N, C-alpha and C positions, 0 to 999 in steps of 0.2 A: 866186598862186591858180590852182587847176586849173579850167579851163573845159571842161565836158562837150561831147562832140561832138554836133552837132545830129542829131535823129532823121531818118532817110531818108524820102523821099516814099512809097515802098511801105509802110514800116512805119506811117507815119501813116495811110495809106489803110486798112490792115488794122485798126488800132486804131479808126478811125472807123466801119468796118463793124460791129465788135463793139459799140461804144458805141451805135450806132443800134439794134441788136437789143435792148439793155437798155432804151433809152428806149421802144421799141415795146411791150414788155411792160407798162410802167407806163401807157402810153396806153390799152392794151386794157382794163386793169382799171378805169381811170377811165371809159371808154366804157361798160362793162357796168353800172356804178353809175348812170350818166346814163340809160341805156336803161330800167333797172328803175324809176327815179324817173319817167321820162316815161310809161311804161305805167301806173304807179300813178296819176299825175295824170289821165290820160284816163279811167281806170275810176272815179275818185272823182267825176268829173262826172256819172256815172250813178247816184250814191247815192240821190237822191230817187226815181228810178224803181224802184230795187231795194227801197226801203222800202215802196213801194206794191204791189209784186208779192207773190205768195204764195210766198215762198221762205225763210221763217223768219229773215230778216235785217231789221234796221231801220237807222236812220241812225247808231246807235251801234256796232252789231256789224259792219256792212258794211265800214267802212274797215280794221279789222285783218285781216279775211279777204282783202280785196283786196290789202293790203300783203304778206301771206304769199304770195299768188299771184304778185305782181310780183317778189318776192324770188327766186323760182325762176329768173328770168332771169339771175341771177348765176352760174348753173351752165351757161349756154347753150353755152359753148365746150367744156367737157369732157363734159357730160351733157345735150345739147340735147333729148333725149326726155323729160326730167323736166318742163320747163315746157310741153312739148307735151301731155303727158297731163293735167297740171293744167288746161291751157286747155280741153281737152275736157270735163273735169268742170265747169268754170265755164260752158261753153256749155250744158250740160244743166241745171245748177242755177240759174245766175244769168242765163241768156240773154245772156252777155257775149261779144262778139266781139273786144275789144281785145287781150286776152292771146294769143288764138290767132293773131292777125296777127304779133305779135312772135315767137311760138314757131315758126311756119312759116318766117319769115324766117331765124331762127337755124339751123334744121335745114338749109335750103338753103345757108346761108353756111358752116357748119362741117362738114357731112357730104356736100355735093355734090348733084348732080342726082338720083341714084337715091333717096336718102333724102328729098329735097324732094318729088319726085313721089309717092312712097309715102305720105308724111305728108299731102299735099294730098288724095289719093284717100281716105285714111282719114277725114280731116276732113269731106269732102263726104258720105261714106257715113254717118257719125254724124249729121250735120245732117239728112240725108234721113230717117233712122230717127226722130230727134226730131220732125221736122215731122209725121210720121204718128201720133205719140202724142197721145192725147186731151188737150186743154187746154194744149198747148205749141206755140208761145208764146201768150201771152194775146192779143197783137195780131200778126197775120201777114197775108201777102198772100192775096188771094182764091184764087189758084191756086198749084200747085207751082212753075210756071215763074217767077212773080213773086217767090216766096221764094228760089229758087235764083239768081235774077238778082242777089241781094245776096250770098248765101253763096259761090257759085263764084268770082266776080271777087275777093272778099276773099282767098280762099285762094290762087288762081292768081297774083295780083299779088304778094302777100307772098312766096310761095315763089320766084317767078321773079326778083324783085329779089335775094333771098338767093343763088340759084344764080349769078346774074351777078356778085355780089360774091365768091363762092367762086372763080370763074374768074379774077377780077381778083387775088385773093390769091395764086393759083398763079403768075400771071405776075410779080407783085411778088416772091414768094419766089425764083423762078428768077433774076430780075435781081439780087437780093441775093447769091445763091449765086455767080452769075457774077462779080459785083464782088469778092467775097471771094476767089474762085479766082484772079482776075486779080491781086489784091494779093499773094496767096501766091506766085504764079509770078514776080511782079516781085521779091519779096524773095529768092526762090531764085536768080533770075538775077543779082541784085546780089551775093549771097554767092559765086556762082561767079566773077563778075568779080573780086571782091576776092581770092578764092583763087588765081586765075590770076596776079594781080599779085604776091601773096606768093610764089608758086612761082617767078616769074621773078626777083624781086629776091633773095629768100633763097637760091634755088638757085644763083644766080651767086656769092654770097658763100661758100656752102659749097664750091662748086667751087674758088674761089680759095684757100680755106683748105686743102682737100685737096692742091692742087698745091703750095702754099707749104710745107706740112708734109713732102711728099715730097722737095722740094728740100733742106730743112733736114736731113731724115733722111740724104740722100746725103752732104751736107757733114759731118755728124757721125757718119759710119759707124764710126769707131774710138773714139768718145767714149761715156761712160756713158749719156748721155741719148739715144742713137740710137734705142732702142726706144720711148721716149716720143713722139718725132716720128712714128714709124711707126703707133703706136696712135692718135695724134691724126688722122693722115690716114685711117686705117680708120674712125674714128668719124665724120669729116666725110662720107665716102662713104656710110656706112650712113644718116646723117641725110638725105643727098640722096635716097637710094632711098626712104626712108620718106616724104619730102615728095612724091615722085612718086606713091607708092602712095596716099597720103591725098587729095591735092588733085586730081591728074589723073584717076585712075580713079574715085574715089568722087564727085568733082564731077559726073561723067557718070552716076552711079548704076549703074556696071557691077560694082561690088564691094559685096557686102552687108556691113553693119556686124555685127560679132560679137554674139551674144546672151548669155544668161545663162551658157552653157557656157564662154564666153570669159573669165569673171571670174576663174577659177583662174589663167590666164596673167597677168592683171593683178596679182593678188595676189602671184605669184611675182616679177614685175618689181619691185614695191614692196619685197618682202623683200630682193632683191638690192641695192636702193638704201638699205637700212638701216631700212626701216619694216615691221615685221611686220603682217600682215593676217589677221584671222579672219573667215571666211565662214559665215554661218548662213542657208541658203537653203531655203525650203519647197519640197517636192518638186513641188507643183502649179504652181509658178512656171515650171518648165521646159516646161509645156504652153501657155504664153501665146503670143499671136500674135507673129510676128517683129518687127512694128513696135514693140510694147511692150517686147520683150526688147532691141531696139536702144536704146530710150530708157533702159532701166535700165542697160545697159552704158555709155552715154555719161555718165550721172549719176555712176555709181560711178567711172568713169575720171577724171572731173574732180575728184571728191572725193579720190581717192588721189593725184592729182598735187598738189593743194593740201596734202595731209598731208605728202608728201615735201618740199615746199618749206618749209612753215612749222612742221612738227612732226616732223622727221626723228628716227627712233629711238623715237617713241611708238607704241604698238600701236593699230591701227585695227580697229574692229568694224563689219562690214557685215552688216545683217540685212534679209532680203527676206521679206515675209509677205503673205498674202491675207486680207483681213478685210472682211466685209459688202460684197462686190462691188468692193472697192478693192484696188489693189496698193500696198503701203507699203514704201518703201525708206528705211532709216535707216543713216547712216554717222556714227560717233562716234569721236572720239579725244581723249585728254587733251592739254591745252595744255602746251607745254614750260615748264620751270621758269625758264628764262632766255632772253632774245632771242638769235637767232643773231648771231655776230660779223659776218657779212656778210649784208646783206639779200638775199633771193632775188629772181631776175628774175621779175616778174609784171606782167601788163597790168591786172589788177584787174577783168577782164570775165568770169571763169569762172563766178561765181555767177549773174550776169545771163543768161549763155548757157544755163546749166542751167534757170533759171526760165522762160526763153522756150520752151525745148524742151518742158518739162513742161506749161506752160499751153497750148501749141498743141495738146496732146492732151486738153485738158479737165481737167487736174490742177492741183495747187498744190505749191509748194516753200517751205519755211520753214527758216531757220537759227536756231540757239539757241546762245548763248555764255554760259558761266558763268565763275566764277573758275578752274575747273579743267578744264572740258571744252568741246568745240566739236562741235555736232551739226547735220547736214543731214538733213532729213526731206522726202521727195518722196512725194506721194500721187497715183496715177493710176487712172482707171477700168480695172478688170481686163479688161472685155470678155469675149468668148467664150473658154472654156478648152477646148482640144482633148483 
């Protein structure tokens, strides 16, 4: 039975950071519902007073109106000005201060200090105008100062707490970004370390193969298979040079990965290996960022490698399209009618490596296998197109 290798610590840390972000979104939604219910509960306590006031509401019509006002707090993260404006309406119509407290807190929490201060000043100004209107409120302080002694602290305190929470959120977000960045750097360092080990071990074996082939070529100088040994030595040397190019230089990020323009060379290599490749690339894809083009190149490269291994001789169709802000890469090939006589050399990690690369950029990768075809479909955010 095959036992999978354990996930490395950096990869676990990165996955934990992403999972924490997902849980955080669910907690935020639940908290919004709880806050809306709390605000509604506090306002319902004042229903008898509303019924006695001259505001066209009674004990039956007041709860639905208050519920609608409290429900606007569900929009407080994306549109915090909506509950704020509704709270000002409630202030003048129902003489209600509960909703405005939650609204001012939300503005400070999700829009920062400038919006919090502006909203608080607006609230105090509206309250001052309402105070000077005849007959509002029915029961108020004897002087303006006694009235504002309630209005001003309510607004300043709610907004101030929200601004403090906003600053705390910024610090928390920075810590999360630092943790994820550290995990990504750890994963990269681990990959570089593995690449170095592969270079040292495989490079040695390739060197030994090249030397041994040259020795055999000299011994078989007058024999028919003399050129075969020379070709084998040349192949081993080229493989060693490619190993140095890929692992040593690119591990240090000194050599850029080819982009979409490099796909034609990949297709030609596959054709020489016996697998014809058809490229259908949308013109706008050539103007994508180098990072996304490099990701497309790697995905197509891995797919063509798998096709040469498992479906040699079958035509491969590569399609690259832009649709609704997404970059869609599709690689499809027919399945061979019969299994190869000799199983190809494969680690079985190609698809998982492609998926990890695509998901790290916010995309997704799916494979589809039918009785006659095999398809890989990668979807990435297109980003800005130059």
